[in-house]
N, C-alpha and C positions, 0 to 999 in steps of 0.2 A: 400505439407506446406504449412496452417491454415495462413493466412493474418492477420499479426497485425493491426486494423482499426485506422486511425487518427482520432485524436482531432480537432477543429475546426481549430485549429491555425496548423497545421500539424506535429505535437509532437505525436510520436507513444505513445499509454495507453496500459500499461501495466496488462496482465490476472491477476485477482487476484492472492495470494495465497493462502494454505486451510486455515494458521492462520486470513488470512482476512478473507476471507468468516465464518470458524467459530465464528469471533468475530461481523461481522453483524448479523449473524444469530443469536446471544446469545443478543445484543442491541436490535432486534427487538420484540424477544420473552418477554425479559425484560422490553418493550417498550408496549407489550400487555397486562401482565399483568399490569403494574403501569395505562395506560388508561380508558382499562376494568373498572379494583376499583377504580380507583380516582376522575374519567372526564380528560380531556382538562386543566381544566382549574388549578385541582389539584394536576395532574404533574409534579411532575420536573425530572430537568435533575439529579438531585443527587440522588434521589429516583432511576431511572432509574439504572443510573451508578451501584447504590451498588444492583439491583435486579441479574444487568448485572454482577458482579466481577468486574467492569470496575473503575477505575479513572476516574474521572473528565474529565479532560485534554485526556486521550486515546478512551472516546468514543466522545469528541469533534474531532478528529483527522478522523472518520468513516461519524459524521451527525455533522453538523456544528450549527444544533437548534432543540430544542423541536419539532420548526411545520417540518423541515424535515425527525424526525424519527415518526411520527402523518402521513405524506402522502405517506411514504414507507408502516404501515404499513395497510391503507385504497386505496393504487395501488393494481387493482387487486382484493379485497372484490368486490365487485358489481359484476366479473364473476363470484365467490360462490354464492353467495347470487340468481342470476339468473337464474341458475344452472336446478336446478329442474323447475322453469316454462321453461324455452326455453325444455328443455327433453319433453311437452308436446307433446301428437299427432297430430294433426290434425285426422289425418286415423284410430286412436283409438277406442274402445268405451269411448261414453264423461264420463257417470259418474267411470266409472273408471280411467281413464287419473286425472280428479280434485281429487280423493280420491288418487292416487297415488305421486299427486303434495302436498297434504297435509300433506301426510306423508314422503313427496323428507324433504320440510320446516320446520317438527318436528326435522327429523336428522340431519337438520345440529341445532338447537336449543343445540339436546343434545350433538353432536362433535364437536360444535367449538362457547360454551356461548359465551367464554372472545370478539371472534369476534363479536356475534351482540351484546353486550355488548355495544364496540366500535365505530360502527353502528350508536346505537340507542342515542349515547351521541353525536354523527355527528349531529344526526338528531335534535336532539332537542338544540344544538349551532346555528342552522339556517345553519346548511349546509356547511360549507365559504369553503371544501377544496372537496366536492361532488358534489353541489348543478348545474355546469353543463354537468356529470355522469347522475345527476339524469333527468336533463332535455331534456335529449337529448333519452341514451340507455334504462335508465330504462322504461322513458315514450313509448321509440317504441315499444319493447320489451313487456309493456304491453298492449298497444292500441293492436298489434298484437294478442295477445293470446286474449282480451277480447270480440273482431271479431272474433272467430271463436268459442268461447264460446255462443255465440248471432246465428249463424249458430248453432249451435247444440239447441239451443232453438226456434227455428226460424222453426226446422225440428223437435221436438216433442222429442226430444233426450232426455231434460233436462225439468226439471221445471222452470216456469219465475220466474230470478231475476236479479240483476243488476250485467249486468259481471263485475264491476271496484270493486261496493262494496261487491260482493263476494271476488274477491280478494284481498282486502283490510280486510276484515273479517279473512282471512283463516293466512293469518302476523299475525295480534292480537294473534287470536288463540293457533297459533304456535311460534313466538318468545318472547311470555309471559314467557315461562319456564325457558328462557334464562337471559332475559331482570330485570322481577323477580325472580327468585330464592333464592331467600333468603326467599322472601315471601309465597313460594310454600314449601318450606321444613318447615318452619318454622311452617307453619299451617300442611302440612302432616307428619314431622316429618326428621330430619335429615337423620335417614336409612332408608326413605322411597326411593325408586326410581319413581319418575314421568312418567314416561314417559311411560309403558306399560299399565298403565291408562290412557294417557292421548288420546294414539295410538286409542284403542278401544272409548273412549267417543268419539274421531272428526271424528273416522271412519265412528259409529253412529247418532250426528250432521250430520255431509255436507251427508248424503245416504239418512237422510229423509228430509232433507232441498230439497235434487234438482233431488231426483226421481220423471219423470213423474207420473201423475195424471192418471188413467184409463180413458180414455173418456173426459180430460179433449182436 
């Protein structure tokens, strides 16, 4: 029989019911919509409650503040964002590994545009809720993979580039399609899917940038 954990005061913590879980998920889904569209300052509890189909008092039963909803959404988001970089294989073929990372980041923009805009809005606010994670988890992973890229360059397997600025460029050129989706679709047309063309363009761009020159 599973033991129910106790809270710090010693009282048993009851597992959440299916309805409670569903309402929390509805609130987070609504919060993701509102925060990604309105930003933190523009989002209100009233808008989130309406989007979730709940009364404001009902929402506050599950999350005591707008900040609590925002922090719950941000929690774990960095793991999703770091996953494509973490998948880079130091033993793999260098150019193929970089190109796979580019396509992985582009896929995140395609499949998780609201999450991308939520992350961008947090950064624009000065990252008050994520700065510790950015300065530790993100920095450590980026430093680790920048060192891998430096090794590939030193071995003549990639053209010489600054690894950190390469990673920043990949972020900028892939997340643009989520963070500036309105602009992209305004230029290309609402019915046009930009991602197949983006995938081909970025593959060509980084392939040409990083391919080592014969005799170099």
